C-alpha positions as CSV (number, residue, x, y, z in Angstrom):
1,M,45.3,-78.0,135.6
2,V,43.8,-81.0,133.8
3,V,41.2,-82.9,135.7
4,G,40.1,-86.4,134.9
5,P,41.9,-89.4,133.2
6,V,45.1,-88.4,131.3
7,G,45.0,-89.5,127.7
8,P,47.4,-90.0,125.0
9,R,47.2,-86.3,124.0
10,E,47.9,-84.9,127.4
11,R,50.9,-87.2,127.6
12,V,52.4,-86.1,124.4
13,V,51.6,-82.4,125.6
14,A,53.5,-83.1,128.8
15,A,56.4,-84.9,127.0
16,E,56.7,-81.7,124.6
17,A,56.7,-79.4,127.6
18,E,59.7,-81.6,129.2
19,L,61.5,-81.3,126.1
20,F,61.4,-77.6,126.0
21,K,62.3,-77.4,129.6
22,A,65.5,-79.2,128.6
23,L,66.1,-76.7,126.0
24,A,65.3,-73.8,128.4
25,H,68.9,-73.1,129.5
26,P,71.2,-71.2,127.2
27,A,74.1,-73.6,128.0
28,R,72.3,-76.6,126.9
29,V,71.3,-75.1,123.6
30,R,74.9,-74.1,123.0
31,V,76.0,-77.6,123.4
32,L,73.4,-79.0,121.1
33,A,74.3,-76.2,118.7
34,V,78.0,-77.4,118.8
35,L,76.8,-81.2,118.4
36,T,74.8,-80.3,115.2
37,E,78.2,-80.1,113.6
38,G,79.2,-83.6,114.7
39,P,80.4,-85.4,117.8
40,A,82.6,-83.5,120.2
41,S,84.5,-84.5,123.4
42,V,84.1,-82.6,126.9
43,A,87.1,-80.7,125.9
44,D,86.0,-79.7,122.5
45,L,82.5,-78.8,124.1
46,C,84.2,-76.7,126.7
47,S,86.3,-75.0,124.3
48,A,83.5,-74.4,121.9
49,T,80.8,-73.3,124.5
50,G,83.0,-71.5,127.0
51,L,81.7,-73.7,129.8
52,K,83.7,-75.0,132.7
53,P,84.0,-78.7,132.8
54,S,82.0,-78.9,136.0
55,H,79.0,-76.8,134.5
56,L,79.1,-78.8,131.4
57,A,78.8,-82.1,133.1
58,G,75.7,-80.9,134.7
59,Q,74.4,-79.7,131.4
60,L,75.1,-82.9,129.7
61,A,73.5,-85.0,132.4
62,Q,70.2,-83.0,131.9
63,L,70.5,-83.7,128.0
64,R,71.1,-87.3,128.4
65,A,68.3,-87.5,130.8
66,Q,66.0,-86.3,128.2
67,H,67.6,-88.5,125.5
68,L,69.0,-85.5,123.5
69,V,72.5,-86.6,123.4
70,T,74.5,-89.9,123.7
71,G,78.1,-90.4,124.8
72,R,80.3,-93.2,123.2
73,R,83.8,-94.0,123.4
74,S,85.8,-93.4,120.2
75,G,89.6,-93.9,120.4
76,G,89.8,-94.1,124.1
77,R,87.8,-90.8,124.6
78,L,84.2,-90.0,125.3
79,E,82.5,-88.2,122.7
80,Y,79.0,-86.8,122.7
81,C,76.5,-86.6,119.9
82,L,73.0,-85.6,119.2
83,S,70.7,-88.7,119.8
84,F,68.4,-87.7,116.9
85,P,69.3,-85.6,113.8
86,E,66.0,-84.0,114.1
87,I,67.5,-81.9,117.2
88,A,69.3,-79.7,114.4
89,D,66.0,-79.2,112.6
90,L,64.3,-78.1,116.0
91,L,67.2,-75.7,116.7
92,S,67.1,-74.4,113.0
93,A,63.4,-73.9,113.4
94,A,64.0,-71.9,116.7
95,G,66.5,-69.8,114.8
96,S,64.0,-69.2,112.0
97,L,61.2,-68.1,114.3
98,L,63.4,-65.8,116.4
99,N,64.6,-64.1,113.3
100,A,61.2,-63.7,112.0
101,R,60.0,-62.3,115.3
102,A,63.2,-60.0,115.4
103,A,62.3,-58.7,111.9
104,A,58.6,-58.2,112.9
105,D,59.8,-56.1,115.8
106,I,62.1,-54.2,113.7
107,G,59.4,-53.4,111.2
108,A,57.1,-52.2,114.0
109,I,60.1,-49.9,115.1
110,A,60.8,-48.7,111.6
111,D,57.1,-48.0,110.8
112,P,55.1,-47.4,114.1
113,R,52.0,-47.2,111.9
114,A,52.3,-50.7,110.6
115,G,50.0,-53.4,112.3
116,R,48.0,-50.6,114.1
117,A,44.9,-51.2,111.6
118,G,42.5,-53.6,113.1
119,P,38.9,-54.1,113.0
120,G,36.8,-50.9,112.4
121,S,39.6,-49.5,110.4
122,A,38.9,-47.2,107.6
123,G,38.8,-49.1,104.4
124,E,38.6,-52.3,106.2
125,G,38.4,-55.2,103.8
126,I,39.2,-53.1,100.7
127,L,42.4,-54.4,99.0
128,T,43.7,-52.1,96.4
129,D,47.1,-52.2,94.5
130,E,48.4,-49.4,96.5
131,S,47.2,-51.0,99.8
132,A,48.6,-54.2,98.9
133,A,52.2,-52.7,98.1
134,I,52.4,-51.8,101.8
135,P,52.5,-55.1,103.4
136,E,54.4,-56.5,100.5
137,E,57.2,-53.9,101.0
138,S,57.1,-54.6,104.7
139,L,57.5,-58.3,104.4
140,E,60.3,-57.8,101.5
141,R,62.1,-55.8,104.3
142,R,61.5,-58.0,107.1
143,T,62.6,-61.0,104.9
144,L,65.9,-58.8,103.9
145,I,66.4,-58.1,107.7
146,A,66.1,-61.8,108.6
147,R,68.5,-62.8,105.8
148,A,71.0,-60.3,106.8
149,V,70.8,-61.5,110.7
150,H,71.1,-65.0,109.3
151,S,74.1,-64.3,107.0
152,I,75.9,-62.1,109.9
153,G,75.4,-65.2,112.4
154,V,76.8,-67.8,109.7
155,R,79.8,-65.7,109.1
156,T,80.6,-64.6,112.5
157,G,79.0,-67.4,114.8
158,R,77.1,-64.7,116.6
159,S,73.8,-65.4,117.9
160,S,70.5,-63.8,116.1
161,D,70.2,-61.6,118.9
162,D,73.7,-60.2,118.5
163,A,73.6,-59.9,115.0
164,L,70.5,-58.1,115.1
165,A,71.9,-55.7,117.7
166,G,75.1,-55.1,115.5
167,L,72.5,-54.3,112.6
168,L,70.7,-51.9,114.7
169,A,73.8,-50.2,116.1
170,E,75.2,-49.9,112.6
171,A,72.1,-48.4,111.2
172,R,71.8,-45.8,114.1
173,E,75.5,-44.9,113.7
174,R,75.3,-44.2,110.1
175,S,71.9,-42.8,110.2
176,L,70.3,-45.5,107.8
177,T,67.4,-47.8,108.0
178,V,68.1,-51.2,109.0
179,A,66.9,-52.4,105.6
180,E,69.6,-50.3,103.9
181,V,72.3,-51.9,106.2
182,S,70.7,-55.3,105.5
183,R,70.9,-54.8,101.8
184,E,74.5,-54.1,102.2
185,T,75.0,-57.3,104.2
186,V,73.3,-59.8,102.4
187,P,75.2,-60.9,99.3
188,A,73.6,-59.8,95.8
189,N,72.5,-63.3,94.7
190,G,71.0,-63.9,98.2
191,Q,73.3,-66.9,99.0
192,E,75.4,-67.2,102.1
């Protein structure tokens, strides 16, 4: 708890916390994700998110209260849109962070020894061509897996978590590593 006068920085931090609270519900994030594609009516949002109109109304009210969405009449019907295009960037950054985190988790699962070395480890501070290759390979694997998760999400509309779960299941089923399955999933030129 902050004691004393509240300055500009504390007000900014409090506003940021309120913004993240508004994004703390999966239904609201789904609504915002749909609106990144353009304006949508209540019927469009219900169809795209699977929310019932009454539930959607509550989520839209909270998003409007945080000035994240606005409603306007177009052709006799009410359409909602993002208040600021930066909201799409925020969702994209969150997706990238989650993909990186998932890839890091997979790397730890695939190589339990990765990341265990800490202060006092043998060879600490000595970087050789051989020791540099290990993190480089791990980073390449993680990047490949993150690209595969993103590619699956783009192609299928699945969430990053669902795409990652699918990769894990396929790897287990085929007795391959997640990186091997990812290599098959990502287009050869790396473009989606």
